[in-house]
C-alpha angles and dihedrals in degrees: 000000000000090000090048094050091046091050092050091050092049093049093047090051089058104044094162094054092043095049094049093046094047096046093045093049091043089058093053094044093043095051091049092047090050092055094042090049089053093046090048092051094048102044110017115019117078116246117262115290099024119122129198091010091166088073094047124100131187119222126200134169124253130202113213087345093302133111132013106246147151127303136209125253095240089053090050091050092051092047091048093051097040104042115096096188099069129079085195136002119194135180134204141182124195124220139164112264128201100217124192121187135149091004091303123113124193140153114253134172112248140168137232105216141181116257092255096050099110094040091051092051093043092236114167119227111232094196134005121359146303124259113285117235092242091055089073101048109074123053113250096350102112115045095184129139142193118211134201125256088245091060091043090055095042099051105022105022089237092300111170087218089077089092109099094020118124132237125190111232115188091336097312127104117241127186116228109233101166150005121230109234140215095039095297112173101158139306101254133058148259099033126058123212136212107179132047126190131175118275090239089065089066096107089057101045098032110024115199138174088231122078094237095180094056106023107097092192094058108089111195108133105107096210144340119228123199137187113218119228116252111281095017115121130200100260098057090040090053090049090052091049092050090051091052090047090054090051090052091050091051093046096045107025095162094058102027105037110141089357122127139156131249127204125207133179111261117279131153085238104035100170121312115074094015098115098070095048090047092053092046094048092045092054091045092049091047091055093050092049089055089051091051091050091051091047093049091047090051096048090041087056090052091052091047092051089049090050090053090051090052097046094111089054089050091049091053091050091050091048090052091054105267114153121239089235090059091052092049090049093051092053092047090050089054090049090048092053091050091048093047093050088044088055092053091051090040091058088067090049089049093049092053095037097052091048090048092050090049091053090051092058108084112229133179112318089000093291120133118257116270101247135155105234098172121127114269137169093284092053091046092053091045090050090053090048090051092052093049093045092047091048092053094041093049103035112024101074095041089048093052092045094050093047091057095061111134094233098201091056092042092051092051098043137035131217095318101077102040109026100079093051094042092050096065094089091048090051089051091053091052091050090053090053093049092048092052090046091056091047092053094043092051089052091049091048093052092048094048091047087052092048093052090052091047091052090054094054112123105231092195085239131091101252101192122086097004112136120199126198129167129219133181112191089175088076088063094049100264118158123211096267094047091043094052091049089050093053093047091053092044094052090050090053094045094050089053093055116109112261095022115126098180140339137201140153135231139183091244135019121232117278092014093142088230133098138208132194140101092262131254127019134206141183139119109022093358113083125213090246091063106031124187117244112228140162124247143194133190114226142175129238114287091028095126095048090048095050096038094238106157115245104213100183138358127012143302123252116284132212086245090066096098137149093271093052133073110300108244138188140188119215134196126241095263095052092045091050094048095048100037109019093160100036143050112269093215111106094015124123122247115206123204118214118238098016134103092214125126113264114265121249110227109232100167147022121210134190120270116261147158112290119165112351120034098209100036094046091047092051094056136013109255126211108240139170138185130220127193117260090219089068094048134066099234118137102170103082141160121231115225112200122183109205131196093213139020111335094215091065090059097056097087091049091048092051090048091052091054093042091053089060098037120356091194095057111095129213111218141177090031108181143124129263089243090058091047090051092050091047091052087061092052098114092050094041095048092045090049092049093048095046092045092050089049092046095049090047091049091049092052091050093044093049090049089050094047092047091049092049094048091045090052090047091052091048093049091049097045093114092047091049091049091053091049091052092045093055093049110279114152119238093237088056090055090050091049092048094053094042091048091054093049095045090050087057092046092046092056090049092048091049093051090045091052091054091048091047092052089052101041107036089078089084088067094060094106092053096052129088125190092350128099118230084239097047106175094213093054094043090051101044099042096058090046091051092047091046090052091052090046089050090056091049089052097042095059095060090039090055089051091050091053090058094057113130106229094214093052091044092055089055091045095112 
């Protein structure tokens, strides 16, 4: 307690030092806590609304012991009835829902769930009731639904009268019987859900030619989730599940041959789709650790400078009999107080930072992911670990240095004899900061160079003023004939809207990250035995004029290209060149692998472009072909509208055009091609922003550290500088002497940072486009920039040294 009281008094006596140390450390701790909170919410903490998640397990199917996939409903039913290790076993399948309520129609993600879904997950019901067991027993008998609190707030302002009201889901009326509580939006990432209906309503909300509820070979249930009985652990439960899977394989060899089931402890990302978040979080965490190292080095330098200033006090304490251990302990207590207060302030930084990071991650429909970012036991332990690590990193070396002061020498002399020797550690800390600065700035430079090249990629499409909006009439029960008639009427209405230059539709929008097509193609020089893999899209007439894709030869699709006419296709330059390098592709036949369809007559050749993936398609020309929508049964389509003015002004008119034909059919994912292009660069852009923020922060801290070191050096050498001036040294020589010393320090740090950058920037290879990981321009400009900043940090103390009055300096001590 005496050490604690003394430390508090010392820190209060130096409010400037304390404030800088606390705020600097709070920034490093807060940024790390923000990232760890996000990592904890994504991988370890159950999603909002789940209770008793430590007893939950996720079950997926495997084929030949690989994968973690979907399962069939009959298999789920047999596992549920046969397993002795579960108190409950539920199943769910997600699907897009067209939801109409209160005269508003929109597309939402929903789930078809077993009747025990909410009970298995432990989800509380905020209003109304849960599904009854009998509501999930007979096909189509119980059109009931449970909605999310978000939907309850959005449509009914949390009115308790919502119970008994009806919503139209995919053209069928459902009665709302309950509201899922505590922010529950589903139990698996990345999608969030707003509507839940019983599994036995599947034929109504997701019609299919297959009998999904009885066909054991049709795997459509996304996952099964079980709650283990009390006292049952994961290994025996997995053994029981494997035994049941073997029985299913023996009983139904045609459907379940080589199929088994795998059980994992509950996690928002149990298996599939976990790699990308892991890579992203690892990079993010690595950046924040670098920030913490820079922060600790900076604050450690402050503590070391303070220890040097107090060396006479330390010498007196040693002379009076104080032990070195006691002195070390006092310094560590001061560091602990600074770290603890820094943690308190850092918690505010973490709260804002984790929410900001979450908003930066694009989720379904542009909404942030539904994560629980509250403080739990893991965050509390990590916070304690951060405080202890920061205390040791900041205070241990200065404490050891200050306790080794030769007190007789210190009592006789002042700063002159000991400061240079005692400053070596502080100089080393500054060099570490400069090295890490250069590493981060090189990374930021590479990423921004890559971004600038990505932004200059020619998509082969006119980017400006192209509005995209998706529709899926199949959700509202449309068949192919009715759907085709709907799209023809809609395009006529859209083209007639004021400000519309052209309009068309396609199965997929540009840069969707998805692909369609029957597979490989052959013809000309490519034999059927070695087909060429190419991408495909299905488009309407006027598609190429609407998008601005250049038609090199031939014609676009016509409204006369129907199912009863000659099948036609349009190919890009690359596909035409590969199939018919010595001939014109027009009039040739394109064969599709694995289909019994008539070969397609090529009626046009278009310019190459970017189709699905911005980076991959830009790196190599991709074979691609187009087929007419009128010859395909595809109802989910994307409207492409070329406007003459601002696209945002057209949205109300576009919604009205759709509503005039079907008021219950929602438009969704309304955006522009420019937005889609920018979103496709999200990983590179976010990485660049994070690395740049970290680099700028590190530069500020390093410059502050270098300035403080050089200022302390000038102060400690005031008498020497006065003598030099007194015996004839010129003031510009003094400036040069101090700057030379500081730039030597910066040069060593820059050199070490260059070596580290050459070694570590390889991990960024997947994020770069058109830029080498050893880009000469970046590796030349960044050191020059850092050297210029370091020069400024050295020049300011040097300028002060040149103004020293020799007579005052000689009386300095």
